[in-house]
All heavy atoms as a GROMACS GRO file, in nm:
protein
  388
    1MET      N    1   1.272  -1.747   0.156
    1MET     CA    2   1.225  -1.619   0.107
    1MET      C    3   1.137  -1.550   0.211
    1MET      O    4   1.035  -1.493   0.177
    1MET     CB    5   1.146  -1.633  -0.023
    1MET     CG    6   1.220  -1.692  -0.138
    1MET     SD    7   1.233  -1.597  -0.290
    1MET     CE    8   1.262  -1.432  -0.251
    2ASP      N    9   1.171  -1.555   0.335
    2ASP     CA   10   1.095  -1.487   0.440
    2ASP      C   11   0.949  -1.532   0.445
    2ASP      O   12   0.860  -1.451   0.471
    2ASP     CB   13   1.102  -1.336   0.423
    2ASP     CG   14   1.243  -1.283   0.428
    2ASP    OD1   15   1.323  -1.338   0.506
    2ASP    OD2   16   1.275  -1.187   0.356
    3GLY      N   17   0.920  -1.656   0.413
    3GLY     CA   18   0.783  -1.706   0.418
    3GLY      C   19   0.701  -1.673   0.296
    3GLY      O   20   0.582  -1.702   0.291
    4ARG      N   21   0.760  -1.610   0.194
    4ARG     CA   22   0.687  -1.577   0.072
    4ARG      C   23   0.726  -1.674  -0.038
    4ARG      O   24   0.837  -1.724  -0.041
    4ARG     CB   25   0.720  -1.436   0.025
    4ARG     CG   26   0.668  -1.329   0.120
    4ARG     CD   27   0.710  -1.195   0.073
    4ARG     NE   28   0.856  -1.186   0.086
    4ARG     CZ   29   0.928  -1.081   0.055
    4ARG    NH1   30   0.869  -0.974   0.007
    4ARG    NH2   31   1.057  -1.080   0.071
    5SER      N   32   0.634  -1.695  -0.128
    5SER     CA   33   0.662  -1.786  -0.240
    5SER      C   34   0.749  -1.714  -0.343
    5SER      O   35   0.754  -1.591  -0.350
    5SER     CB   36   0.532  -1.831  -0.305
    5SER     OG   37   0.472  -1.723  -0.375
    6LEU      N   38   0.814  -1.791  -0.425
    6LEU     CA   39   0.894  -1.736  -0.534
    6LEU      C   40   0.804  -1.659  -0.630
    6LEU      O   41   0.842  -1.553  -0.679
    6LEU     CB   42   0.968  -1.849  -0.607
    6LEU     CG   43   1.057  -1.805  -0.722
    6LEU    CD1   44   1.163  -1.709  -0.675
    6LEU    CD2   45   1.122  -1.927  -0.787
    7TYR      N   46   0.684  -1.711  -0.655
    7TYR     CA   47   0.589  -1.641  -0.742
    7TYR      C   48   0.558  -1.502  -0.687
    7TYR      O   49   0.562  -1.403  -0.760
    7TYR     CB   50   0.460  -1.723  -0.756
    7TYR     CG   51   0.353  -1.649  -0.833
    7TYR    CD1   52   0.357  -1.642  -0.971
    7TYR    CD2   53   0.249  -1.586  -0.766
    7TYR    CE1   54   0.260  -1.573  -1.042
    7TYR    CE2   55   0.151  -1.516  -0.836
    7TYR     CZ   56   0.157  -1.511  -0.973
    7TYR     OH   57   0.062  -1.442  -1.043
    8PHE      N   58   0.527  -1.493  -0.557
    8PHE     CA   59   0.496  -1.364  -0.495
    8PHE      C   60   0.614  -1.268  -0.510
    8PHE      O   61   0.597  -1.152  -0.548
    8PHE     CB   62   0.463  -1.382  -0.347
    8PHE     CG   63   0.431  -1.253  -0.276
    8PHE    CD1   64   0.302  -1.204  -0.275
    8PHE    CD2   65   0.531  -1.181  -0.213
    8PHE    CE1   66   0.273  -1.085  -0.210
    8PHE    CE2   67   0.503  -1.061  -0.149
    8PHE     CZ   68   0.373  -1.013  -0.147
    9ALA      N   69   0.734  -1.317  -0.483
    9ALA     CA   70   0.853  -1.233  -0.492
    9ALA      C   71   0.874  -1.183  -0.636
    9ALA      O   72   0.912  -1.068  -0.657
    9ALA     CB   73   0.975  -1.311  -0.444
   10ARG      N   74   0.848  -1.268  -0.732
   10ARG     CA   75   0.869  -1.232  -0.873
   10ARG      C   76   0.765  -1.130  -0.921
   10ARG      O   77   0.797  -1.031  -0.985
   10ARG     CB   78   0.864  -1.356  -0.959
   10ARG     CG   79   0.888  -1.328  -1.104
   10ARG     CD   80   0.898  -1.459  -1.182
   10ARG     NE   81   0.898  -1.429  -1.323
   10ARG     CZ   82   0.817  -1.483  -1.411
   10ARG    NH1   83   0.731  -1.574  -1.374
   10ARG    NH2   84   0.823  -1.450  -1.536
   11VAL      N   85   0.638  -1.156  -0.890
   11VAL     CA   86   0.530  -1.069  -0.937
   11VAL      C   87   0.536  -0.932  -0.869
   11VAL      O   88   0.503  -0.831  -0.930
   11VAL     CB   89   0.394  -1.137  -0.912
   11VAL    CG1   90   0.279  -1.041  -0.935
   11VAL    CG2   91   0.378  -1.258  -1.000
   12ASN      N   92   0.578  -0.927  -0.745
   12ASN     CA   93   0.577  -0.802  -0.669
   12ASN      C   94   0.714  -0.735  -0.660
   12ASN      O   95   0.732  -0.641  -0.584
   12ASN     CB   96   0.521  -0.826  -0.530
   12ASN     CG   97   0.375  -0.861  -0.538
   12ASN    OD1   98   0.294  -0.783  -0.583
   12ASN    ND2   99   0.341  -0.983  -0.498
   13ARG      N  100   0.807  -0.778  -0.740
   13ARG     CA  101   0.941  -0.721  -0.739
   13ARG      C  102   0.934  -0.572  -0.773
   13ARG      O  103   0.871  -0.532  -0.870
   13ARG     CB  104   1.028  -0.793  -0.842
   13ARG     CG  105   1.167  -0.741  -0.849
   13ARG     CD  106   1.248  -0.823  -0.946
   13ARG     NE  107   1.379  -0.763  -0.961
   13ARG     CZ  108   1.435  -0.732  -1.076
   13ARG    NH1  109   1.372  -0.761  -1.188
   13ARG    NH2  110   1.552  -0.676  -1.080
   14GLY      N  111   1.000  -0.491  -0.692
   14GLY     CA  112   1.006  -0.348  -0.717
   14GLY      C  113   0.884  -0.270  -0.670
   14GLY      O  114   0.881  -0.148  -0.681
   15LYS      N  115   0.784  -0.338  -0.617
   15LYS     CA  116   0.663  -0.269  -0.570
   15LYS      C  117   0.678  -0.237  -0.422
   15LYS      O  118   0.750  -0.304  -0.349
   15LYS     CB  119   0.539  -0.356  -0.590
   15LYS     CG  120   0.507  -0.382  -0.734
   15LYS     CD  121   0.385  -0.469  -0.746
   15LYS     CE  122   0.359  -0.505  -0.892
   15LYS     NZ  123   0.248  -0.599  -0.903
   16GLN      N  124   0.610  -0.134  -0.380
   16GLN     CA  125   0.608  -0.096  -0.240
   16GLN      C  126   0.464  -0.098  -0.192
   16GLN      O  127   0.371  -0.075  -0.269
   16GLN     CB  128   0.665   0.044  -0.220
   16GLN     CG  129   0.811   0.054  -0.256
   16GLN     CD  130   0.863   0.195  -0.236
   16GLN    OE1  131   0.788   0.287  -0.206
   16GLN    NE2  132   0.991   0.211  -0.252
   17SER      N  133   0.445  -0.128  -0.066
   17SER     CA  134   0.311  -0.123  -0.009
   17SER      C  135   0.318  -0.060   0.129
   17SER      O  136   0.423  -0.056   0.192
   17SER     CB  137   0.251  -0.264  -0.001
   17SER     OG  138   0.326  -0.344   0.088
   18VAL      N  139   0.205  -0.012   0.174
   18VAL     CA  140   0.197   0.050   0.306
   18VAL      C  141   0.058   0.024   0.362
   18VAL      O  142  -0.040   0.013   0.288
   18VAL     CB  143   0.226   0.202   0.297
   18VAL    CG1  144   0.122   0.273   0.214
   18VAL    CG2  145   0.238   0.264   0.434
   19VAL      N  146   0.050   0.011   0.493
   19VAL     CA  147  -0.078  -0.005   0.561
   19VAL      C  148  -0.099   0.118   0.647
   19VAL      O  149  -0.011   0.154   0.726
   19VAL     CB  150  -0.079  -0.132   0.649
   19VAL    CG1  151  -0.208  -0.142   0.727
   19VAL    CG2  152  -0.056  -0.256   0.565
   20LEU      N  153  -0.212   0.184   0.631
   20LEU     CA  154  -0.241   0.306   0.705
   20LEU      C  155  -0.376   0.296   0.775
   20LEU      O  156  -0.469   0.236   0.722
   20LEU     CB  157  -0.244   0.426   0.610
   20LEU     CG  158  -0.116   0.457   0.535
   20LEU    CD1  159  -0.142   0.564   0.430
   20LEU    CD2  160  -0.007   0.499   0.629
   21ASP      N  161  -0.384   0.357   0.891
   21ASP     CA  162  -0.511   0.369   0.964
   21ASP      C  163  -0.568   0.506   0.929
   21ASP      O  164  -0.521   0.608   0.979
   21ASP     CB  165  -0.488   0.356   1.114
   21ASP     CG  166  -0.615   0.372   1.196
   21ASP    OD1  167  -0.723   0.393   1.136
   21ASP    OD2  168  -0.606   0.364   1.320
   22LEU      N  169  -0.668   0.510   0.842
   22LEU     CA  170  -0.720   0.637   0.794
   22LEU      C  171  -0.801   0.713   0.899
   22LEU      O  172  -0.837   0.829   0.877
   22LEU     CB  173  -0.802   0.616   0.668
   22LEU     CG  174  -0.723   0.559   0.550
   22LEU    CD1  175  -0.814   0.542   0.429
   22LEU    CD2  176  -0.602   0.644   0.518
   23LYS      N  177  -0.825   0.651   1.014
   23LYS     CA  178  -0.888   0.723   1.125
   23LYS      C  179  -0.784   0.807   1.200
   23LYS      O  180  -0.820   0.899   1.273
   23LYS     CB  181  -0.955   0.625   1.221
   23LYS     CG  182  -1.073   0.554   1.159
   23LYS     CD  183  -1.134   0.455   1.255
   23LYS     CE  184  -1.249   0.380   1.189
   23LYS     NZ  185  -1.304   0.277   1.277
   24ASP      N  186  -0.657   0.776   1.181
   24ASP     CA  187  -0.547   0.850   1.244
   24ASP      C  188  -0.508   0.967   1.153
   24ASP      O  189  -0.479   0.948   1.035
   24ASP     CB  190  -0.429   0.755   1.263
   24ASP     CG  191  -0.313   0.823   1.331
   24ASP    OD1  192  -0.239   0.896   1.261
   24ASP    OD2  193  -0.294   0.802   1.452
   25THR      N  194  -0.508   1.088   1.205
   25THR     CA  195  -0.481   1.206   1.122
   25THR      C  196  -0.340   1.204   1.063
   25THR      O  197  -0.321   1.249   0.950
   25THR     CB  198  -0.502   1.337   1.201
   25THR    OG1  199  -0.421   1.336   1.317
   25THR    CG2  200  -0.648   1.355   1.238
   26THR      N  201  -0.244   1.153   1.135
   26THR     CA  202  -0.107   1.146   1.083
   26THR      C  203  -0.101   1.052   0.963
   26THR      O  204  -0.040   1.084   0.861
   26THR     CB  205  -0.010   1.097   1.192
   26THR    OG1  206  -0.020   1.183   1.306
   26THR    CG2  207   0.133   1.095   1.142
   27ASP      N  208  -0.166   0.936   0.974
   27ASP     CA  209  -0.169   0.840   0.863
   27ASP      C  210  -0.245   0.896   0.744
   27ASP      O  211  -0.207   0.877   0.629
   27ASP     CB  212  -0.232   0.708   0.907
   27ASP     CG  213  -0.138   0.622   0.990
   27ASP    OD1  214  -0.025   0.667   1.017
   27ASP    OD2  215  -0.178   0.511   1.028
   28ARG      N  216  -0.355   0.969   0.771
   28ARG     CA  217  -0.433   1.028   0.662
   28ARG      C  218  -0.351   1.132   0.588
   28ARG      O  219  -0.351   1.138   0.465
   28ARG     CB  220  -0.561   1.090   0.717
   28ARG     CG  221  -0.664   1.116   0.613
   28ARG     CD  222  -0.800   1.158   0.668
   28ARG     NE  223  -0.828   1.105   0.800
   28ARG     CZ  224  -0.861   1.180   0.906
   28ARG    NH1  225  -0.873   1.309   0.895
   28ARG    NH2  226  -0.884   1.124   1.022
   29ASP      N  227  -0.276   1.214   0.661
   29ASP     CA  228  -0.189   1.314   0.598
   29ASP      C  229  -0.081   1.247   0.514
   29ASP      O  230  -0.047   1.293   0.405
   29ASP     CB  231  -0.126   1.405   0.702
   29ASP     CG  232  -0.227   1.496   0.770
   29ASP    OD1  233  -0.337   1.515   0.714
   29ASP    OD2  234  -0.196   1.546   0.879
   30LEU      N  235  -0.026   1.136   0.565
   30LEU     CA  236   0.075   1.062   0.491
   30LEU      C  237   0.016   1.007   0.361
   30LEU      O  238   0.078   1.016   0.254
   30LEU     CB  239   0.131   0.947   0.575
   30LEU     CG  240   0.232   0.856   0.507
   30LEU    CD1  241   0.352   0.935   0.457
   30LEU    CD2  242   0.275   0.746   0.601
   31LEU      N  243  -0.106   0.955   0.367
   31LEU     CA  244  -0.172   0.904   0.246
   31LEU      C  245  -0.185   1.014   0.141
   31LEU      O  246  -0.154   0.993   0.024
   31LEU     CB  247  -0.310   0.849   0.280
   31LEU     CG  248  -0.396   0.812   0.159
   31LEU    CD1  249  -0.336   0.693   0.084
   31LEU    CD2  250  -0.538   0.786   0.199
   32LEU      N  251  -0.226   1.132   0.182
   32LEU     CA  252  -0.243   1.241   0.087
   32LEU      C  253  -0.111   1.282   0.024
   32LEU      O  254  -0.104   1.312  -0.095
   32LEU     CB  255  -0.309   1.361   0.156
   32LEU     CG  256  -0.453   1.337   0.203
   32LEU    CD1  257  -0.504   1.458   0.280
   32LEU    CD2  258  -0.544   1.302   0.088
   33ARG      N  259  -0.002   1.278   0.100
   33ARG     CA  260   0.130   1.309   0.045
   33ARG      C  261   0.174   1.201  -0.053
   33ARG      O  262   0.234   1.231  -0.157
   33ARG     CB  263   0.233   1.325   0.157
   33ARG     CG  264   0.210   1.450   0.238
   33ARG     CD  265   0.328   1.491   0.323
   33ARG     NE  266   0.408   1.383   0.378
   33ARG     CZ  267   0.403   1.341   0.504
   33ARG    NH1  268   0.320   1.396   0.588
   33ARG    NH2  269   0.482   1.244   0.545
   34ILE      N  270   0.146   1.075  -0.022
   34ILE     CA  271   0.182   0.965  -0.111
   34ILE      C  272   0.104   0.972  -0.242
   34ILE      O  273   0.160   0.957  -0.350
   34ILE     CB  274   0.159   0.828  -0.041
   34ILE    CG1  275   0.258   0.809   0.073
   34ILE    CG2  276   0.170   0.714  -0.141
   34ILE    CD1  277   0.228   0.689   0.161
   35VAL      N  278  -0.027   0.998  -0.232
   35VAL     CA  279  -0.113   1.001  -0.350
   35VAL      C  280  -0.070   1.112  -0.446
   35VAL      O  281  -0.079   1.097  -0.568
   35VAL     CB  282  -0.261   1.017  -0.308
   35VAL    CG1  283  -0.349   1.052  -0.427
   35VAL    CG2  284  -0.310   0.891  -0.241
   36ASP      N  285  -0.019   1.223  -0.393
   36ASP     CA  286   0.026   1.333  -0.478
   36ASP      C  287   0.134   1.291  -0.576
   36ASP      O  288   0.145   1.347  -0.684
   36ASP     CB  289   0.078   1.450  -0.393
   36ASP     CG  290  -0.034   1.536  -0.337
   36ASP    OD1  291  -0.146   1.528  -0.390
   36ASP    OD2  292  -0.007   1.610  -0.240
   37ARG      N  293   0.215   1.191  -0.540
   37ARG     CA  294   0.324   1.150  -0.630
   37ARG      C  295   0.313   1.007  -0.680
   37ARG      O  296   0.401   0.957  -0.747
   37ARG     CB  297   0.459   1.169  -0.561
   37ARG     CG  298   0.466   1.106  -0.424
   37ARG     CD  299   0.600   1.120  -0.364
   37ARG     NE  300   0.634   0.986  -0.320
   37ARG     CZ  301   0.740   0.952  -0.256
   37ARG    NH1  302   0.831   1.040  -0.231
   37ARG    NH2  303   0.761   0.829  -0.220
   38ALA      N  304   0.200   0.942  -0.653
   38ALA     CA  305   0.182   0.802  -0.692
   38ALA      C  306   0.136   0.788  -0.836
   38ALA      O  307   0.064   0.873  -0.889
   38ALA     CB  308   0.080   0.734  -0.600
   39ASP      N  309   0.177   0.681  -0.900
   39ASP     CA  310   0.127   0.645  -1.033
   39ASP      C  311   0.001   0.561  -1.023
   39ASP      O  312  -0.088   0.570  -1.106
   39ASP     CB  313   0.233   0.566  -1.111
   39ASP     CG  314   0.356   0.648  -1.141
   39ASP    OD1  315   0.343   0.770  -1.166
   39ASP    OD2  316   0.466   0.591  -1.140
   40VAL      N  317  -0.007   0.476  -0.918
   40VAL     CA  318  -0.119   0.384  -0.901
   40VAL      C  319  -0.154   0.378  -0.753
   40VAL      O  320  -0.066   0.378  -0.667
   40VAL     CB  321  -0.082   0.242  -0.950
   40VAL    CG1  322  -0.194   0.144  -0.921
   40VAL    CG2  323  -0.047   0.242  -1.097
   41LEU      N  324  -0.283   0.370  -0.723
   41LEU     CA  325  -0.330   0.353  -0.586
   41LEU      C  326  -0.428   0.236  -0.586
   41LEU      O  327  -0.526   0.238  -0.662
   41LEU     CB  328  -0.399   0.480  -0.535
   41LEU     CG  329  -0.471   0.466  -0.401
   41LEU    CD1  330  -0.370   0.443  -0.290
   41LEU    CD2  331  -0.556   0.588  -0.374
   42VAL      N  332  -0.404   0.137  -0.504
   42VAL     CA  333  -0.494   0.023  -0.490
   42VAL      C  334  -0.548   0.027  -0.347
   42VAL      O  335  -0.472   0.030  -0.251
   42VAL     CB  336  -0.421  -0.111  -0.515
   42VAL    CG1  337  -0.515  -0.228  -0.492
   42VAL    CG2  338  -0.362  -0.114  -0.654
   43GLU      N  339  -0.677   0.030  -0.333
   43GLU     CA  340  -0.739   0.034  -0.200
   43GLU      C  341  -0.814  -0.095  -0.174
   43GLU      O  342  -0.847  -0.169  -0.265
   43GLU     CB  343  -0.830   0.156  -0.186
   43GLU     CG  344  -0.935   0.168  -0.294
   43GLU     CD  345  -1.063   0.091  -0.267
   43GLU    OE1  346  -1.082   0.039  -0.156
   43GLU    OE2  347  -1.144   0.081  -0.358
   44ASN      N  348  -0.836  -0.122  -0.047
   44ASN     CA  349  -0.902  -0.244  -0.005
   44ASN      C  350  -1.003  -0.212   0.104
   44ASN      O  351  -0.992  -0.261   0.214
   44ASN     CB  352  -0.796  -0.346   0.044
   44ASN     CG  353  -0.857  -0.482   0.066
   44ASN    OD1  354  -0.962  -0.512   0.015
   44ASN    ND2  355  -0.791  -0.564   0.144
   45PHE      N  356  -1.100  -0.128   0.071
   45PHE     CA  357  -1.203  -0.091   0.167
   45PHE      C  358  -1.313  -0.195   0.170
   45PHE      O  359  -1.342  -0.258   0.068
   45PHE     CB  360  -1.265   0.044   0.132
   45PHE     CG  361  -1.172   0.160   0.149
   45PHE    CD1  362  -1.131   0.232   0.039
   45PHE    CD2  363  -1.127   0.197   0.275
   45PHE    CE1  364  -1.046   0.339   0.052
   45PHE    CE2  365  -1.040   0.304   0.290
   45PHE     CZ  366  -0.999   0.376   0.178
   46ARG      N  367  -1.377  -0.209   0.284
   46ARG     CA  368  -1.493  -0.296   0.294
   46ARG      C  369  -1.611  -0.231   0.224
   46ARG      O  370  -1.623  -0.109   0.224
   46ARG     CB  371  -1.530  -0.319   0.440
   46ARG     CG  372  -1.438  -0.416   0.510
   46ARG     CD  373  -1.485  -0.435   0.649
   46ARG     NE  374  -1.412  -0.335   0.728
   46ARG     CZ  375  -1.419  -0.320   0.856
   46ARG    NH1  376  -1.498  -0.394   0.927
   46ARG    NH2  377  -1.348  -0.229   0.919
   47PRO      N  378  -1.700  -0.310   0.162
   47PRO     CA  379  -1.818  -0.251   0.098
   47PRO      C  380  -1.901  -0.172   0.199
   47PRO      O  381  -1.915  -0.212   0.314
   47PRO     CB  382  -1.897  -0.372   0.048
   47PRO     CG  383  -1.795  -0.481   0.037
   47PRO     CD  384  -1.694  -0.454   0.144
   48GLY      N  385  -1.956  -0.061   0.154
   48GLY     CA  386  -2.042   0.018   0.240
   48GLY      C  387  -1.968   0.125   0.312
   48GLY      O  388  -2.014   0.201   0.387
   0.00000   0.00000   0.00000
């Protein structure tokens, strides 16, 4: 399974993810376009 567990594949089936560098203006613009049509947004920012 490409190094992923069966559990991971099952729980995340049908989900999409993306990694963006928000310091890059192109990536930031892409994020804003994605958020406009997203149902859910999960972020992983460092505290502070």
